[in-house]
C-alpha positions as CSV (number, residue, x, y, z in Angstrom):
1,Q,0.0,0.0,0.0
2,V,0.9,3.6,-0.6
3,Q,0.1,6.3,1.9
4,L,0.0,10.0,1.2
5,V,0.6,12.9,3.6
6,E,-0.1,16.3,2.3
7,S,0.2,19.8,3.7
8,G,0.6,23.4,2.8
9,G,-2.9,24.8,2.2
10,G,-4.0,28.2,3.5
11,S,-5.4,31.5,2.6
12,V,-3.6,34.2,0.6
13,Q,-4.2,37.4,-1.2
14,P,-4.3,37.6,-5.0
15,G,-0.7,37.6,-6.3
16,G,0.5,35.7,-3.3
17,S,2.2,32.3,-3.1
18,L,1.8,29.0,-1.4
19,R,3.7,25.7,-1.4
20,L,2.0,22.4,-1.2
21,S,3.8,19.2,-0.2
22,C,2.9,15.6,-0.6
23,A,4.9,12.7,0.6
24,A,4.3,9.1,-0.5
25,S,5.4,6.2,1.6
26,G,4.9,2.4,1.6
27,S,5.0,0.3,-1.5
28,V,6.0,3.1,-3.9
29,S,6.7,1.9,-7.4
30,R,9.8,2.7,-9.3
31,F,7.6,4.3,-12.0
32,N,5.0,6.5,-10.6
33,A,3.5,10.0,-10.8
34,L,2.7,12.4,-8.0
35,G,0.7,15.5,-8.4
36,W,-2.4,17.4,-7.5
37,Y,-6.0,17.7,-8.6
38,R,-8.2,20.5,-7.4
39,Q,-11.9,21.0,-7.1
40,A,-13.5,24.4,-7.0
41,P,-17.1,24.9,-5.7
42,G,-19.6,23.9,-8.3
43,K,-16.9,22.5,-10.7
44,Q,-15.5,19.1,-11.5
45,R,-12.2,17.9,-10.1
46,E,-9.4,18.8,-12.6
47,L,-5.7,17.9,-12.9
48,V,-3.4,20.7,-11.9
49,S,0.0,19.2,-12.4
50,F,1.9,16.0,-12.1
51,I,5.5,14.9,-12.1
52,T,6.8,11.4,-12.7
53,S,9.6,9.6,-11.1
54,I,11.6,10.2,-14.2
55,G,11.0,13.9,-14.0
56,S,8.4,14.5,-16.7
57,T,5.9,17.2,-15.8
58,D,2.7,18.5,-17.0
59,Y,0.5,21.4,-16.1
60,A,-3.0,22.5,-16.7
61,D,-3.1,25.4,-19.1
62,S,-4.7,27.6,-16.4
63,V,-1.6,27.4,-14.2
64,K,1.3,27.3,-16.7
65,G,3.8,29.9,-16.0
66,R,2.6,30.4,-12.4
67,F,2.9,26.9,-10.8
68,T,6.0,24.8,-10.6
69,I,6.1,21.1,-9.6
70,A,9.1,19.4,-8.3
71,R,10.0,16.3,-6.4
72,D,12.6,14.8,-4.2
73,N,12.3,11.0,-4.5
74,A,8.8,10.3,-3.2
75,K,8.0,13.8,-2.0
76,A,6.4,16.3,-4.3
77,Y,6.1,20.0,-4.0
78,L,3.8,22.4,-5.8
79,H,5.0,26.0,-5.8
80,M,2.0,28.2,-6.6
81,N,2.8,31.8,-7.5
82,S,0.8,34.7,-8.7
83,L,-2.3,33.1,-7.2
84,K,-5.7,34.2,-8.6
85,F,-9.2,34.0,-7.2
86,E,-10.0,31.2,-9.6
87,D,-7.2,29.1,-8.0
88,T,-9.4,28.7,-4.9
89,G,-10.5,25.1,-4.2
90,V,-9.6,21.9,-2.4
91,Y,-6.3,20.5,-3.7
92,Y,-5.9,16.7,-3.5
93,C,-2.6,15.1,-3.8
94,Y,-2.5,11.9,-5.8
95,Y,-0.2,9.1,-6.6
96,R,-0.4,6.8,-9.5
97,D,1.6,3.6,-10.1
98,L,2.5,3.8,-13.8
99,G,2.0,0.1,-14.3
100,V,-0.5,-1.8,-16.4
101,D,-3.2,-1.5,-13.7
102,G,-2.1,1.3,-11.5
103,D,-4.6,2.9,-9.3
104,D,-4.9,6.4,-8.1
105,I,-4.2,7.0,-4.4
106,W,-5.7,10.2,-3.0
107,G,-4.6,12.4,-0.2
108,Q,-7.2,13.9,2.1
109,G,-7.2,17.3,0.4
110,T,-6.2,20.7,1.6
111,Q,-8.0,24.0,1.2
112,V,-6.5,26.8,-0.8
113,T,-8.3,30.1,-0.6
114,V,-7.3,33.2,-2.6
115,S,-9.2,36.3,-1.5
116,S,-8.7,40.0,-0.9
C-alpha cells in the first residue's frame, strides 16, 4: 500500500504564493506519478499538475507559468505563485503507479483560498 501525507494549504491574497507538499510512503513503485488535482465549488475535479519519477511534468493550461512542480524522491512540491481568485479550491494530492493496472491513491485534500 501507498500512503500520502499532504500539507501546505492556506489563505492568501491575490498575487501571493503557497507551497503544497505531498509525501508518498509504503510500496512506492519505481515508475510513478505524483501530483495534484483540485476542485472548486460547483466544478469538477481537474488535474493541476503532475511529475513522474523520471521527472516528466505537465500542467493545466490555467496554471502554466505560475505553478511549478518538483520532487525529491517520493515527496512532491507544488509551488504556486501569482495566485488568482480562480485558484481557490480543495487541492488533492494523488499518486499513480505507472504500471499496467495502476490505481490512483488520494490524499485527504487541503483548502487553498485566494481572496482579498
